[in-house]
N, C-alpha and C positions, 0 to 999 in steps of 0.2 A: 749769316749774325745779325745783320738789318735786313729788315724786310722794305723792298721798295715801293712802300706805299703811301711816303710823303709826298715824291718829286725828286725834280731833277733842280728844283729851286732853292731847297735846303741845304743841297750838296754843292750849287754853286754860291750860296752864302755862307757855307763853312769854308769853303776855299777860300773865298777874299777875306774872311776873316783871319784864318790862318797865314794869309800870305802877309795881312797887316799887320800881327802881332809878330811876324818872322821879321818883317823890314824894321818896325820899333825896335826890336831887340839888336838886330845890327844895328842901327843907330848909337843906342845906350852902350854898346859894347865897344864901339870908335870912340865916343865920348870917353869914356873911361879910358883907355888905352891914351887918349891925349892929353887929360889930366892928369895921369901919371907921370907919363912923359915930360910934361911941365913941371912937376913937381922933385922930379930926379934933378934938374936943370937949377933949381934956384936952390 
């Protein structure tokens, strides 16, 4: 599917970006859970 002509640097960069996006989305999900929990208590 993909030819390995760019090098491992691009793969490493894509992996780091994917991990950062996953981490940010997990934090956003937890924040959403906390806010919905606080709204139910009020």
